[in-house]
N, C-alpha and C positions, 0 to 999 in steps of 0.2 A: 432750417434757419427762418426765423420770422422776418417776413418782408418789412422794410422800413421805407418811408417815403423819401423822395429826392429832397424835399424840404427839410426833414429831420437830419439827413446826411449833411446837408450843406450846414445846417446850424452846428451839428457836431463838429465839422472840419473847421468852421471859422471860429469856434470858441477855443481859445488857446488852451484850456484845461482838457479839452476832450478831442483836440484835432487828431491826434494820433490814433485814437480808437475810431474816429469817424473815417479816417482815411483806410484803416484797415477793414472796416465794414464795406467801404466802397470797392475795395479791391476783391474782398470776399464775394460780393454780389455780382461784380462785373468781369472779374479776371478771365474766367473760363471762356465766356462768350467773346470778349474782345480778343483774347488769344486765337479764337477759331477763325475770325475774319483776318486777322494778321496772318495765320498759318496758311490760309487759303491763298493769300496774296504772294508770300514770301517762299512757300514750300518747306524751305530748310528749317529745322526746329531751332537750331542755335540762333540763327538770324531773327527768327520770330520771337524768341525769349528776349533778345536785345531790345527789339523794337516794342514789346510789350512793357518792358521796364521803362523805356524812355517815354512811352505813352502815359504811364502812371506818373511818372516823375514830372512830366509836363502838366498833367491834369493837377497835381498837387500844387505846383508852382502858380498855376493860373485859375485856381478854383475861385478867386475873387472876381474873375471875369465871367464867371458863368451868370447869364442874366435871366435864366428860366424861360426863355422864348422857346426852348425844346426841353426834352427830358435829359436828365443826367446821362442815361444810356446813349442817346443821339449824340450828345456832346462828346463822350467819351469815344464813341465810333468814329466821329468826325476827326477827332486828334489821331486815332489809330490808322485811320485811313491816309491821312496827310503824312504821318510818320512812315507808313509804309511804302507810299508812293516816293518819298524823299529817299527813303533808304534804297529802293531800287534803282532810282536815277543816280544816287550817290555810288552805288556799286558798279553800275555800268560805266560810270566816268572813271572811278579809281582803277578799274581792271581793264579799261578801255575795251569793254565788251560790245561787240555789235549785238544788237537785239537778238539775232537768231542764235548766237552762241550762248547767250545768257539762258534763252529757253532751253537750250540743249542740255547745259548744266543743271537746270532745275529738272528736266526729264530724267536725266541720269540719276538724280538724287531720289526721284520717285521710284525707279527700278531697284535701286542698291541699298537704300537705307532701311535699317531694321526699324526705325521709327515711323515708317509709313506702312500702314496696314490696308488691308482691302484686297478683293479680288482683283483679277485681270480686267474685268469689265469697269470697275472703280477706278483703277489706275489708268485705264484708257480715257475715261471721261476727264479725269484731272489732266491728262495730257492735252486733250482737245480743249479744255478751259484755259490751259497756259498758252495755247495758240492765239487767244484773244487779245487784242490791244488792251491795255492795262485798264483803262477806264470801263471798257465792256465787261471785262473779267471781274472787276469789282461790283460792278451793278449786277451781273449774273450771281455772283456768290452771296451778295446781300439779299436778292430776291429769292433765289432758289434755295440756298442752304440756310439762311437765317430767316427766311420767311417774313421779311419786312414788307410792309406796303409801299407804294410809290411815294407816298407823302413823307414817310420816315427816310427813305432813301434819299429824297430830295433835300431834306433838312441836313443829312449827313454830307452828301456831295455837293450841296449848294447848286443843284441842277434842277432845271424845270421838269415837272412830271411828264409833260410830252416828250422832252428830250430823252428821259430816262426809259419811257415805254419804247421807243424807237430803238434805243441802245440794247435793251434787253432783247427785243425782238430779232435784232441783227445777230446778237449773240447766240441766242437760240438756233437760228438758222445755220450759223458757222459751225456749231457743235453738232447739229443734225447732219451736216455735210460730212464732218469728220467720222461720226458713228457709222455712216453708210460704208466707209472704209474698212470698218472693223470686220 
């Protein structure tokens, strides 16, 4: 697929004649990466699919609010992160999950779902990441798996670079402690 600039995508989406094509291109370019971060936050494939769909619907409805202060990628990630965190909070309230029970449900999903692949070490790492507070888990996933720099993560999470570095450092230390138990 030939890369297209954010500006060109916005132009296509804002033009009534080409908005459907523009939005399809937006999804084609970013769907897989956005799904990846949602899946790392929610673990469950079906939940991740729902949140992915909500993310792109929200993006489509609010594309006129995109001001160009960040990249489209960063803007979409911010929407996906917010949708993921809102989903987790909603799920905990709806099912009256204490946080520990919710982590146990997600860990069981990692063990039993045919949609989760990876060897024992990868699953152990995923379980260690699940034990992190949601914000640390998000920052760890964006930095470690998505290889984003702190400035990009700062734009996505609307958190200072210094606070992000501290959160990432704490997350890594907690994961290292879990790995020592393996």
